[in-house]
N, C-alpha and C positions, 0 to 999 in steps of 0.2 A: 134442455137440449136432448136430442135423441142420440143413439149410440154412434151414428156416423158423424154427427156434429161434435160429439165429445172426443172422438178419435182425432178429428182435425185440430181441436183445441189442444189436446195433449201433444200432438206432433209439433205444434207451434211452441208450446211451453217447454218442450224437450230441448228446443234450440234457443230458449230464452227470448222468444219473439211474442209480443202481445197477439192474442188470437183474434183475427178479424171476425166481427159480428158479436163477439162476447167480451170485448174489452171492459165494458162497464161492469159486467158480472165479476170480473177479476180485479176491479178497482176497490181498494179497501182503505179505510182511515181517511184522514185529512178532509173531513166533511166540509169544513168552512171554506177550504180552498177550492174543492170541487164545486161547491155551490156558487162560488164566485165565477168560475168558468161558465157554469150553466146560465148565470144571469147575463153574461156577455151575449149569449145566443138569444135570449128572450128580448133583448134590445135590438131592434132592426137597424139602428144607426151603424155607420162604419166603425170598425174596430181594427187596431193594429197592436199586436202584442208580441214581444219576444218571450218565448217560453224557455225559462232557464233550468237546466239540469245537467249534471255531469254525464259523460259517456257511460252508457249502460245503466243509467239511474232514472230513466223514466221519460226522456224527451219523446221518443217514438210512441210510448204508451199514451202520453198526454195527447199527442196529435190524433191517434186512433180513437181515443175517448171522445175528443171533440168531433171527429168525423161521425161517429155513431150518434152522438147527441144532435148534431146538426141535421143529419138526415131525418131523425125523428121529429125535429122541429121544422121540417119542410124547407130546408135549404138545398140548393144544388151545391155540391162539394167537389173540389178537386185537390188531390194529394200529389204534390210535386217533390221529388227527391232531386236535389241539385247534384250535378256531376259534371264538372268542367271538362273532364276527360271523355265524357260520353254524350256530348251535345246538349247539355242543359246548363248553360252558363248564365249566371244572373246578370252579367253585363249585357247580355243579348236578349232583349225582350221578345224577339221573334221566337227564340228557343223556349223561353218561359211560356209564351202563349201556346206554342205547340204542345208543351208538356201539360198545360192546363187542359187542352182539348183531349189529350190522350187519357188523362186521369179523371175527367169529370164524371160525376154520378148524380142521379136524381132519385128522390124518394120513390120506393116501390119498384125499382128496376132490378131487384134481386142481386145487388152487387155488381151489375154489369157496368163496366167503365168505358168511356169513350164518347165521342161527339154524337153518335147515333141516337142514344136514348134521349139526350138533351134536345137535339133538333127535332126528333119525333114528337117530343112533348110540346115544343114551341109551335110546330106546324099544326098539331092537333088543336091547340088553342086558337091559332090563327084561323083555322077553317070553321070555327063556330060562327063566324061572320056577324059578330055583334058590332053594330055601327058605333057604339059608345066606347069600344075598346081601342087600345093603342094600335092594334093591327089594322084598323080602318085607315090610319094615317101611314103606317109603315108600308102597307101594300098598295097604297093609293086606291082605296076602295076595291081591293082584291084584283086589281088589274096587273099589279106587279111590274108595271112598265118603268117607273122611275120614282125614287123617293129619297129625300134627304133627312128623313126623320131620325135615322141612326147615325152615330158618330163615325162608324166604320162602313165605308161603301163596300168593302169586301164582304162584310157580314151580310149586307143586303143581297149581294150577288149570290152568296152561298145559300142563304135561306130561300131565296127565290128559286134557285136550281133544285134545292131539296124538296120544295113544294110540288115539283113535277112528279115526284114519286118514282122516277126512273132509277133503277138499282145502280146501273153503271155511273150515272151522274152523281148519285149520293156517295158512291165509293170514291169518286174523284174529289168531291168537296171534303170528305172526311180526311183523305190523304193530304190534300192541300193544306187544310187548317192544322193538321197534326204535325206536319214538317214543312212549314212554308218556305224555309230556305232552299229546299230541294227544287222549288218551282221558280227560282229567280230567273232562269233562262228559258222558261216555258210559258211565257205570257201569251203567246199565240195559241198554244194548246188550250189554256184556260179560257181565252176569249171564245175560241171556236166551240168548245164543248159545253161551256156554261152560259154562253150568250147566243152566239150565232145559230148553233144547232138546236136551240130551244125556242126559236121565235114562233113556233106554232102555239106556245103556251103564253107568250107575252110579247109586247112590242116595245123594246127599249129604243128611245129616240136618239141615243148618243151614237156618233160615228165610231168606227173601230179605233181610230187614232186617239180618241179621247180617253179610252181605257188605259192606253199605254202612257200617254202624256201625264195623266193624273196619278200614275202609279197605283191604280185601283187593285192590282193583284199583288202588290208588294207590302210586306210587313216590316222591312228593315230600313226603309228610307226615312229621311227627316227625323232622325232621332228615335226611330221605331214608333213613330206617331200612331200608325195604324194598329200596332200591337196593343198599345194602351187603349186606343179607341174601341177595339174589339172586346177587350176585357170589360170596359165600362158597359158596352152593349149587352154582353152576356149577363151582367148583374141586372141591368134594366129589364131585359127580356125574361129573365127568370121571375122577377117580380110581376111583370105583366101577365105571366102565365099561371099566377096563383101561388108561386113559391115566395119565400121571404128574401131571396137574393142569392148571391154566390159567395161561398167561403173558399179561400185558397189556403192550403196548409203546406208550408215549406219545411221539409226535413233536410238534415245534413247541411244546415245553413253555414256552418263553419267552412264549407267548401270555398266560399268566396275569399277566404284568407289563405287557406292551405293549398288550393289547386289552381287558382287563376294565375296564369304565367307572368303577368307583369303588373306594375303599379297602376298603369293607365286603365287596364281592365278593372282593377279593384276599385279605383275611384268611380268608374262608371257604375259598378255594382253598388257601391255605397249610395250613390245618387239615386239609383232605382229604389233602394230601401227607403230613402227619405221621401221619394215620390209616393210610395205606398202610404207612408206615414201622414203625408199632407191630406190625403183623402180626395184630392181633386182629380188625380189621374185614374184612380180606381176607388169608388165610393163603397165597395163591399167590405167584407171582413177578411183580414189576413193574419195568420199566426206563423211565427218563425221559431223553429227549434234551435236553440243555441246553448252553449255552455255558459256558466256564470261569468267566465272571464272574457266573453266575446267582445264586449265594448272596448275593454282595455287592449285587447289584441288588435282591434281595428286601429286604434290610436297609435299603438306601437309600430304597426306596419307602416303607417304614413310617415311617422317620424324617422324610421329606419331608412326610408327612401328619400329623406330630405324634403318632405312636403310640410313646410313650416307655417304656411299661411292659410291652412285649412280651418274651417269653422268647426272645431272639435266639440263645441257645445251641442251641435246637432245630435251627437251620439248620446249625450247625457239626458236629453229629454225624451228619448225613445221609451215608451211604456213597457214595463216588464211584468212578468208573472213567474214567480218561483215557487215550486212545490218543495215542501220539506221532505227529508228522507223518511222512509217507512221505519217505524219502530219495530222492535223484536215482536211485540204483541200483535202488531198489524201483519207482520210476515207470517206469524203463526195462524192468524185468521185466514190469510191467503192460502196457506198450506192446506187447511181444511177444505177449502173450495177446490183445490187441485185434487185432493184425495177423492172428493165426491165425483169430480169429472172423470178421473181415472177409473173409478168403479163403474160409471155409466158406459165408458168407452169399451171396456173389456169384460163387462158382465161378471164382476166378482165383488167380493166384500173385503176390501183391504182393512177396514176398521176392525174386523175380527182378528186379523193377523198382526196388526200394528196398533199398539196402545197409544193413547193421546200423548203420553209422556215421551214415547219414542219419537213421535212426529215432532214434538217440541225440541227434542234433543238434536234432531237432524237440522232443524231450522237454526237453532242457536249456534251450532257448530259452523254451519255454512255462513252465517251472518256475522260471526265474531271478528273476522279480519276487517279492518277499516279500509276497504278498497272501494273504488269508484262504482264498480258494478256489483255491489253487495247484494242488492235485491235480485238481480238476474242470477247471480251465483246461488242464492238460496232457492230460487224457483227451480233451476236446473238440478240441484241436489235432491230436492223433494221428488221430482219426477224420476230421476235416476234410481232412488231408493225404492219407489213404488214399482218401477219396471223390474228391478232385481227381485223384489218380493214376489211379484207375479210369476216370474220365471221359476222360482223355487217351489211354488205351489202347483205348477203345471204338471 
């Protein structure tokens, strides 16, 4: 890493946050477990895993590790942080779909997030005009007039509009997909700007009323059917364009227990989790960051609300992956990597001023309390000690 990258890394570590782009560099120990995660990405079949770790003990680190690995393995990846108070509720698949669109990344896009890079990649592949490709069917031989090849007709409308390369049209598609609930009362606007005003590019045979009657612009109707369909199409289109599929990473998944306001919403959220697990509603890979007690918390919540006839065995068969805590020796190995990054960031030689035994002492002191965020506390302590030493030498 160069000096600017090293500074960004240290700024993240100073706050105990895994550094984007360099998570794997700062992943130490637990080789067998890490190799197990990597094998999940080498297999292109669908995968659903609950990633178990306590707060402050590696859930976010694991998700960011998977993100970097997935992009290197040619997957499209979307990172979603659930927040029932901020319009990302897991019982609302239209909100989940919008969050996926806002967070989606593709390999080689330099960390750029959002629908634009993904759709640009898709349309670039579509424009190759290979008659043997799926785009021949999706676009109806590149006429883009009508097609039922995709599960979501909204995705077809959005892709077709994107293919016109009109900037204002692409802006509307991106905004519509990123927050579809905002457009529930704007069906006419979507029809006019994404269909009627673009007839110089294609000839859609459907009358205007058909778009409204079939809810083609809506992602929340019929059990959020079109939200699920759009996610399936994204995975399929990613594969059609040379990628290995779509991976969705869900952080703060405990939110469905702690922040959803009523048991009805929570039951819907649990059902959506099982839908991901079945692999039929979404055939790609999904990873959910949870605490070790997540499953029991879900059961307790249902019982507390008098839900006795629930099939609790559904929770017991959810596949899980649990990382063991870092040992003192592994934290010391991590501290050395932090010291090297600090040296690169601020162009100095901390190893001259701080002996290895001193660094070990800092780690052991910070890691001695048996607290949930032991690893984060050790990382922050190492960075703080290096910051203070740098100030003394200035």
